[in-house]
Backbone as JSON, one array per atom type, in Angstrom:
{
  "sequence": "XXXXXXXXXXXXXXXXXXXXXXXXXXXXXXXXXXXXXXXXXXXXXXXXXXXXXXXXXXXXXXXXXXXXXXXXXXXXXXXXXXXXXXXXXXXXXXXXXXXXXXXXXXXXXXXXXXXXXXXXXXXXXXXXXXXXXXXXXXXXXXXXXXXXXXXXXXXXXXXXXXXXXXXXXXXXXXXXXXXXXXXX",
  "N": [[115.78, 71.84, 134.14], [112.65, 70.58, 135.92], [110.51, 67.64, 135.22], [108.03, 68.03, 136.56], [107.77, 70.77, 137.01], [108.34, 72.23, 134.33], [105.34, 71.15, 133.44], [104.07, 72.69, 135.38], [104.44, 75.48, 134.32], [103.48, 75.55, 132.27], [100.86, 75.27, 132.04], [100.12, 76.84, 133.3], [100.87, 79.92, 131.31], [98.88, 79.12, 129.74], [96.45, 79.22, 130.92], [96.5, 81.74, 131.28], [96.9, 82.54, 128.16], [93.99, 81.78, 127.04], [92.1, 83.13, 127.66], [93.52, 85.62, 127.27], [93.27, 85.28, 124.78], [90.22, 84.45, 123.39], [89.69, 87.51, 124.26], [90.76, 89.16, 122.36], [89.32, 87.83, 120.31], [87.02, 89.06, 120.51], [87.05, 90.97, 120.9], [87.73, 92.32, 118.0], [85.32, 91.17, 116.71], [83.59, 93.45, 117.41], [85.01, 95.83, 115.94], [84.57, 94.78, 113.96], [82.03, 95.53, 113.58], [82.24, 98.44, 114.08], [83.44, 99.77, 111.94], [81.51, 98.87, 110.6], [79.42, 101.01, 109.76], [80.74, 102.97, 110.54], [81.48, 103.52, 107.82], [79.31, 104.04, 105.77], [77.14, 104.31, 103.15], [76.37, 107.88, 102.29], [74.72, 108.5, 100.01], [73.0, 106.1, 99.31], [73.12, 104.16, 97.04], [73.07, 105.44, 95.08], [74.02, 106.37, 91.96], [77.34, 108.33, 89.8], [77.03, 108.05, 87.16], [74.55, 109.22, 87.19], [73.97, 111.85, 87.91], [72.39, 114.12, 87.56], [72.81, 117.27, 87.28], [74.16, 119.66, 89.96], [74.04, 121.33, 93.44], [74.97, 123.85, 94.83], [74.61, 125.37, 97.82], [75.37, 128.33, 100.09], [75.33, 129.22, 102.8], [77.04, 131.05, 104.67], [77.96, 132.9, 102.79], [76.04, 133.79, 100.97], [75.59, 132.44, 98.84], [75.23, 130.55, 95.32], [75.58, 128.52, 93.78], [75.59, 126.73, 90.44], [75.16, 123.64, 89.08], [75.55, 121.91, 85.52], [75.3, 118.41, 84.14], [75.96, 118.13, 80.84], [77.41, 115.95, 79.28], [79.39, 113.0, 79.08], [81.84, 113.87, 80.95], [81.01, 116.44, 80.62], [80.45, 119.73, 81.82], [78.19, 122.37, 82.41], [78.07, 126.13, 84.16], [75.97, 127.39, 85.43], [74.94, 128.85, 87.94], [76.5, 131.45, 89.38], [77.48, 132.26, 87.08], [76.96, 132.29, 83.37], [78.66, 130.06, 82.08], [81.06, 127.14, 79.83], [81.97, 125.23, 82.48], [84.36, 123.49, 84.66], [84.81, 120.24, 83.4], [86.4, 117.63, 84.2], [87.28, 118.86, 86.72], [84.77, 118.75, 88.04], [83.38, 117.07, 87.75], [84.6, 114.81, 88.99], [84.16, 116.12, 91.21], [81.49, 114.98, 91.94], [81.69, 112.17, 92.05], [82.68, 111.75, 94.08], [80.61, 112.87, 95.97], [78.94, 111.0, 94.81], [80.17, 108.65, 95.91], [80.23, 109.06, 98.55], [81.27, 108.63, 101.75], [80.25, 108.44, 105.48], [82.77, 108.79, 108.16], [81.76, 108.04, 110.3], [78.6, 107.63, 111.39], [75.79, 108.75, 113.48], [72.53, 108.17, 115.3], [71.17, 109.01, 117.04], [69.92, 112.1, 117.48], [69.47, 114.35, 119.35], [69.35, 117.86, 119.35], [70.28, 120.36, 117.3], [71.06, 122.57, 116.81], [73.65, 122.18, 118.11], [75.07, 120.89, 116.73], [75.82, 122.5, 114.61], [73.35, 122.27, 112.5], [70.86, 123.51, 112.06], [70.91, 125.75, 111.07], [72.02, 125.53, 108.13], [75.52, 125.72, 107.34], [76.25, 125.06, 104.4], [74.41, 123.99, 101.68], [73.31, 121.04, 99.68], [72.71, 120.2, 96.59], [71.86, 117.32, 94.87], [70.72, 116.75, 91.88], [69.34, 114.14, 90.11], [67.98, 112.97, 88.04], [65.09, 111.73, 88.38], [65.17, 111.38, 90.63], [66.33, 112.61, 93.64], [68.25, 114.25, 95.6], [69.34, 115.62, 99.1], [72.03, 117.28, 100.58], [72.85, 118.86, 104.34], [75.61, 120.23, 105.66], [76.92, 121.25, 108.46], [78.58, 122.08, 111.38], [81.66, 122.33, 111.88], [83.98, 119.82, 113.26], [84.98, 119.54, 116.36], [87.29, 118.28, 116.74], [88.27, 118.3, 114.33], [88.89, 117.83, 110.89], [86.21, 116.9, 109.85], [83.13, 117.11, 109.07], [79.81, 117.54, 110.67], [76.92, 116.5, 109.2], [73.71, 115.89, 107.45], [70.82, 114.4, 106.41], [68.04, 116.64, 105.6], [65.27, 115.62, 106.2], [65.71, 113.3, 106.9], [67.36, 111.26, 110.12], [69.06, 110.76, 111.14], [72.44, 111.71, 111.44], [75.94, 112.74, 110.31], [79.14, 112.31, 109.73], [81.44, 113.98, 107.59], [84.05, 113.92, 105.29], [86.6, 116.41, 105.62], [88.14, 117.61, 103.74], [86.69, 117.35, 101.27], [84.2, 118.71, 101.81], [84.93, 120.96, 101.52], [86.39, 122.11, 99.51], [83.77, 121.55, 98.01], [82.74, 124.09, 99.39], [84.5, 126.22, 98.36], [83.57, 126.08, 95.2], [81.44, 128.04, 95.48], [82.39, 130.29, 96.47], [84.6, 130.83, 94.02], [83.24, 129.64, 91.26], [83.95, 126.44, 89.4], [85.14, 127.42, 86.6], [86.28, 126.56, 83.29], [89.51, 126.03, 82.69], [91.4, 128.38, 80.74], [93.14, 127.79, 77.91], [96.43, 127.81, 77.7], [98.66, 129.31, 74.92], [100.53, 128.67, 72.31]],
  "CA": [[114.46, 71.61, 134.56], [112.05, 69.17, 136.05], [109.04, 68.08, 134.58], [106.7, 69.04, 137.58], [107.83, 72.85, 136.71], [107.66, 72.43, 133.11], [103.71, 71.28, 133.21], [103.17, 74.12, 135.87], [104.89, 76.33, 133.69], [102.51, 75.22, 130.65], [98.92, 75.1, 132.83], [99.99, 78.63, 134.26], [100.75, 79.78, 130.34], [97.63, 78.24, 128.85], [95.74, 79.32, 131.72], [96.44, 83.09, 130.78], [96.49, 82.78, 126.92], [92.52, 81.37, 126.66], [91.2, 84.22, 128.4], [93.63, 86.94, 126.13], [92.76, 84.69, 122.49], [89.1, 85.27, 124.05], [89.34, 89.43, 124.88], [91.2, 89.7, 121.13], [88.23, 87.23, 119.3], [85.65, 89.36, 120.81], [87.64, 92.96, 119.84], [87.52, 91.84, 116.12], [83.93, 91.59, 115.92], [83.73, 94.75, 118.12], [85.21, 97.08, 115.19], [83.98, 94.85, 112.89], [80.79, 95.83, 113.78], [82.16, 99.68, 114.13], [83.37, 99.79, 110.65], [79.83, 98.9, 109.3], [78.28, 101.67, 111.49], [81.4, 104.2, 110.33], [81.44, 103.52, 106.65], [77.89, 104.35, 105.3], [77.1, 105.35, 102.56], [75.39, 108.78, 102.58], [73.34, 108.65, 99.25], [72.56, 104.89, 98.9], [72.62, 103.32, 95.03], [73.62, 107.12, 94.69], [75.28, 106.51, 91.15], [77.94, 109.28, 89.01], [76.27, 108.51, 85.95], [72.64, 109.53, 87.36], [73.98, 112.84, 88.36], [72.29, 115.42, 86.17], [72.9, 118.5, 88.32], [74.8, 119.6, 91.38], [73.77, 122.69, 93.75], [75.94, 124.51, 96.53], [74.39, 127.03, 98.38], [76.78, 128.94, 100.83], [74.94, 130.6, 103.59], [77.98, 132.04, 104.81], [78.78, 134.08, 102.02], [75.01, 133.99, 100.42], [76.1, 132.79, 97.36], [74.82, 129.57, 95.21], [76.94, 127.85, 92.4], [74.43, 125.58, 90.06], [76.32, 122.97, 87.52], [74.6, 120.94, 84.67], [76.29, 117.65, 82.9], [75.92, 117.77, 79.02], [77.41, 114.95, 78.74], [80.44, 112.66, 79.86], [81.9, 115.14, 81.4], [81.45, 118.04, 80.48], [79.52, 120.47, 82.45], [78.28, 123.88, 82.65], [77.67, 126.54, 85.22], [74.5, 128.12, 85.24], [74.95, 130.05, 89.02], [76.26, 132.89, 88.96], [77.91, 132.91, 85.82], [77.08, 131.11, 82.7], [79.85, 129.37, 81.43], [81.74, 126.62, 80.64], [82.51, 124.56, 84.1], [85.8, 122.25, 84.45], [84.54, 119.04, 83.5], [86.89, 117.09, 84.96], [86.63, 119.19, 88.19], [82.84, 119.11, 88.18], [83.01, 115.43, 88.13], [85.28, 114.2, 90.24], [83.4, 116.15, 93.1], [80.46, 113.93, 91.62], [82.04, 110.58, 91.65], [82.69, 111.87, 95.69], [79.25, 112.88, 95.96], [78.23, 109.84, 94.75], [80.29, 107.3, 96.49], [80.43, 109.58, 99.84], [80.92, 107.56, 102.9], [80.14, 108.69, 106.61], [83.3, 108.25, 108.45], [80.38, 107.73, 111.92], [76.77, 107.91, 111.77], [74.76, 108.26, 115.04], [71.06, 108.25, 115.44], [70.27, 110.59, 118.67], [70.57, 114.12, 117.28], [67.81, 115.72, 119.58], [69.79, 119.3, 119.09], [70.79, 120.83, 115.81], [72.04, 123.92, 116.9], [74.88, 121.69, 118.98], [75.9, 120.83, 115.7], [74.96, 123.87, 113.53], [72.54, 122.04, 111.3], [70.16, 124.66, 112.57], [71.45, 126.91, 110.12], [73.53, 124.69, 108.16], [77.13, 126.24, 106.49], [76.37, 124.64, 103.34], [73.34, 122.89, 101.8], [74.46, 120.52, 98.75], [71.26, 119.4, 95.92], [71.76, 116.5, 93.71], [69.72, 116.64, 91.0], [69.88, 112.53, 89.67], [66.6, 112.59, 86.93], [63.38, 111.38, 89.13], [65.94, 111.09, 92.67], [66.37, 113.73, 94.46], [69.14, 114.39, 97.08], [69.98, 116.98, 99.49], [72.36, 117.12, 101.79], [73.14, 120.09, 104.62], [76.44, 120.25, 106.28], [77.53, 122.18, 110.0], [80.04, 122.82, 112.08], [83.52, 121.05, 111.82], [83.72, 119.01, 114.85], [85.9, 119.64, 117.56], [88.93, 117.7, 116.34], [89.06, 119.32, 112.67], [88.76, 116.9, 110.09], [85.08, 116.21, 109.58], [82.11, 118.29, 109.28], [78.47, 117.16, 110.85], [75.84, 116.62, 107.88], [72.39, 115.55, 107.59], [69.95, 114.96, 104.79], [66.7, 117.35, 106.02], [63.96, 114.49, 106.42], [67.1, 112.58, 108.03], [67.45, 111.37, 111.78], [71.17, 110.65, 111.4], [73.98, 112.29, 111.81], [76.89, 112.45, 109.74], [80.31, 112.42, 110.0], [81.62, 113.54, 106.56], [85.42, 114.57, 105.34], [86.29, 117.9, 105.72], [88.73, 118.49, 102.04], [85.74, 117.31, 100.72], [83.38, 120.23, 102.46], [86.8, 122.53, 101.87], [86.51, 122.01, 97.78], [82.56, 122.11, 97.59], [82.52, 125.42, 99.06], [85.05, 126.9, 97.45], [82.8, 126.03, 94.3], [80.6, 128.77, 95.87], [83.6, 131.21, 96.1], [85.42, 130.83, 92.86], [82.97, 128.42, 90.33], [84.95, 125.71, 88.39], [85.38, 128.31, 85.42], [87.19, 126.16, 82.36], [91.07, 127.15, 82.34], [91.89, 128.98, 79.03], [94.53, 126.69, 77.41], [97.84, 128.5, 76.87], [98.72, 130.24, 73.94], [101.81, 128.0, 71.77]],
  "C": [[113.59, 71.0, 134.89], [111.19, 69.28, 135.62], [107.8, 68.27, 134.85], [107.22, 70.68, 137.23], [107.13, 72.99, 135.82], [105.99, 72.64, 133.18], [103.16, 72.83, 134.37], [103.48, 75.53, 135.05], [103.59, 76.51, 132.28], [101.01, 75.07, 130.8], [99.34, 77.05, 133.12], [99.76, 79.16, 132.29], [99.46, 79.26, 129.24], [96.64, 79.39, 129.87], [95.56, 80.85, 131.68], [96.47, 83.7, 128.93], [94.81, 82.26, 126.77], [92.01, 82.39, 126.84], [91.97, 85.27, 127.37], [92.9, 86.79, 124.56], [91.21, 85.92, 122.62], [88.6, 86.1, 123.46], [89.41, 89.32, 123.19], [89.85, 89.46, 119.64], [86.74, 88.61, 119.3], [86.02, 90.99, 120.18], [87.63, 93.18, 118.78], [86.34, 91.76, 116.01], [83.25, 93.25, 116.51], [83.98, 96.01, 116.87], [85.07, 96.51, 114.48], [82.72, 95.3, 112.49], [80.3, 97.65, 114.02], [82.59, 100.22, 112.84], [81.87, 99.96, 110.04], [79.25, 100.76, 109.72], [79.56, 103.21, 111.29], [81.57, 104.34, 109.15], [80.38, 103.76, 105.74], [78.04, 104.62, 104.99], [76.33, 106.36, 102.65], [74.49, 108.65, 101.58], [73.42, 107.21, 98.89], [72.43, 104.54, 97.94], [72.76, 104.51, 94.19], [74.17, 106.29, 93.41], [76.46, 108.01, 90.54], [76.94, 109.32, 88.07], [74.51, 109.21, 86.09], [72.84, 110.77, 87.15], [74.09, 114.12, 87.36], [72.56, 116.47, 86.28], [73.61, 118.64, 89.71], [74.76, 121.63, 91.5], [73.83, 123.18, 94.65], [75.13, 125.33, 97.24], [75.31, 127.08, 99.71], [75.72, 129.86, 101.99], [75.69, 131.17, 104.62], [77.97, 132.68, 104.02], [77.29, 134.56, 100.73], [74.82, 133.99, 99.11], [75.49, 131.21, 96.82], [75.54, 129.6, 93.68], [75.95, 127.28, 91.92], [75.29, 124.98, 88.88], [75.15, 122.26, 87.06], [75.07, 120.32, 84.43], [75.38, 118.07, 81.74], [76.14, 116.71, 78.48], [78.85, 113.88, 79.5], [81.37, 113.88, 79.85], [82.65, 116.16, 81.3], [79.77, 118.67, 80.87], [79.6, 121.66, 82.33], [77.85, 124.52, 83.88], [76.53, 127.4, 84.43], [73.97, 129.0, 86.31], [76.15, 130.19, 89.07], [76.87, 132.88, 88.0], [77.51, 131.88, 85.16], [78.09, 131.0, 81.2], [79.92, 128.3, 81.3], [82.22, 125.4, 82.0], [83.76, 123.46, 83.42], [85.73, 121.14, 84.66], [85.24, 118.27, 84.09], [87.2, 116.95, 86.81], [85.69, 118.68, 89.4], [83.12, 117.03, 88.43], [83.12, 114.34, 88.67], [84.67, 114.26, 91.33], [82.01, 115.08, 92.6], [80.55, 112.72, 91.88], [82.41, 110.53, 93.26], [81.78, 111.98, 96.08], [78.8, 111.41, 96.22], [78.84, 108.56, 95.45], [80.69, 108.2, 98.18], [80.09, 108.47, 100.5], [81.05, 108.3, 104.09], [81.17, 107.95, 107.18], [83.12, 107.74, 110.35], [78.81, 108.04, 111.28], [76.29, 108.18, 113.29], [73.32, 108.75, 114.27], [70.47, 108.9, 116.6], [70.86, 111.74, 118.1], [69.48, 114.91, 117.41], [68.13, 117.66, 118.88], [70.23, 119.93, 118.45], [71.68, 121.45, 115.83], [73.71, 123.07, 117.46], [75.21, 121.19, 117.84], [76.27, 121.57, 114.12], [74.01, 123.39, 112.19], [71.68, 122.93, 111.78], [70.07, 125.27, 111.77], [72.53, 126.08, 109.46], [74.21, 125.76, 107.05], [76.5, 126.2, 104.76], [75.35, 123.5, 102.97], [73.79, 122.23, 99.99], [73.13, 120.08, 98.22], [71.74, 118.47, 95.37], [70.91, 116.46, 92.99], [70.34, 114.44, 90.07], [68.57, 111.91, 88.73], [65.6, 112.48, 88.4], [64.45, 111.01, 90.64], [66.91, 112.68, 92.91], [66.78, 113.86, 96.13], [69.43, 115.64, 97.77], [70.8, 116.79, 100.62], [72.84, 118.37, 102.89], [74.41, 119.15, 105.33], [76.34, 121.52, 107.41], [78.24, 122.52, 110.42], [80.99, 121.6, 111.88], [83.03, 120.78, 113.29], [84.62, 119.2, 115.46], [87.22, 119.9, 117.09], [89.65, 117.83, 115.16], [88.8, 118.26, 112.14], [87.78, 117.01, 109.09], [84.46, 117.66, 109.89], [80.92, 117.3, 109.54], [77.94, 117.64, 109.59], [74.78, 116.27, 107.95], [71.86, 115.69, 106.23], [68.23, 115.84, 106.18], [65.73, 116.64, 106.85], [64.83, 113.51, 106.99], [67.38, 112.03, 109.45], [68.58, 110.76, 111.7], [72.1, 111.49, 110.96], [75.25, 112.18, 111.14], [78.01, 113.11, 109.57], [81.59, 113.09, 108.86], [83.17, 114.3, 105.99], [85.28, 115.72, 104.47], [86.73, 118.39, 104.41], [87.05, 118.63, 101.13], [84.87, 118.38, 100.33], [84.02, 121.16, 101.65], [86.49, 122.98, 100.2], [84.86, 122.12, 97.52], [82.3, 123.43, 98.24], [83.15, 126.44, 98.46], [84.21, 126.71, 96.12], [82.11, 127.96, 95.0], [81.13, 130.34, 95.2], [84.1, 131.74, 94.75], [84.58, 129.82, 91.85], [84.11, 128.2, 89.32], [84.54, 126.16, 87.46], [86.12, 126.88, 84.65], [88.54, 126.5, 82.26], [90.86, 127.68, 80.76], [92.95, 127.91, 78.89], [95.35, 128.05, 76.56], [97.91, 128.66, 75.69], [99.95, 129.7, 73.56], [102.33, 128.9, 72.09]]
}
């Protein structure tokens, strides 16, 4: 190969490489911005240690489960029965709620009925002392895996982890009663 062909080939590669480089850099910046929007905290600044009580209301079964913290990993069920709760299970759910991040957040939420939030399936109330939080959960998204959710007075619509929502819903069907230890 002669020198002239080598120079021409090098210029073609540079000519193709520069636009590709800038395109990839711009894509990385857009992805970074999107990840910030996608992983927004639902309860900003809420710490699991501050949570004193949880109340989950299921409008489908017309049932309520109310839980109160007695101490570290010690919880009691107040409704529908009064009994000691499965502390580690409830503490794990409290941790999941305190650190809950939305998969994606929307601000253009004109019609709540389209998301099942005009009559929410679940309403989760968190008692954190002077701070009270409520999260309403609507329909599952068409592709599955996530539910629509929002704060009642908020203007944001969140995509919430379906596994957590299903676990909270199960608390209203079967309260987290402390398991009986096996006899030895």
